[in-house]
N, C-alpha and C positions, 0 to 999 in steps of 0.2 A: 117302298121296300123297307122292311123292318130288319136293320142290321143286329138288332139284339136277339134276333132268332137265326141269324146266320152262323153256321158252324165255321165258316171261314170267309175271308174277305181277300180280294186281290191286293197285292202290294202296289204301291205308288198312287194310290187314290188320295187326293188333297181335300181337306176339310178345314173349315174355321171352326175352332173350339167354341163352347159357350162363353169363354172368357176373351175371345177375339184372336187367339194364337193360331197361326197357320200351321197345320200339322199334315203328316203323310203317313198313310198305312205301311206297315212293314209286312203284312201276310202273316203275323202271329196272332193267334186267338186264344182267349182263356174261357173255359166254361165255368161258370159260377153255379155250383151245384145247389146251394140253398135256394136259388130263385129259378134256376133253369135257364138263365140267361147267358149271353155271350158278349164279352168285351174284347175289344181288338186294340192291339198295341200300335202306337203311333209315334213318330219322331217328330220334333219340332225343327221346321225347316226355315224359319226367319224370326229375327229378333233375339231377345234376350232368352237363353237356355237352348239356342240352337243346337241340335245333336242330342239333346236329352229325350229319353223315350219314357212314355207312361201308358197305362190303359184307359181306354175311352169309349164310353157308350156312344157309338157314332150317330144313333138317333137323336142325340141331344146337340149334335154339330150340324153345320151347314156345309153342304158340298160346294167345292169351288170350281 
């Protein structure tokens, strides 16, 4: 599955970011018009920055 092509993603999916941070999807998606790709909002669920949100290309992350 290519998340970068997905207009939306289910909330509550857990991933490990490329830097090793455990994150969970919020269900919010942003379309990047210049590239035609989608990025998805995630929230840090463990460790430093817990509760912080940011946008992530889920194809670069590993599903948990």
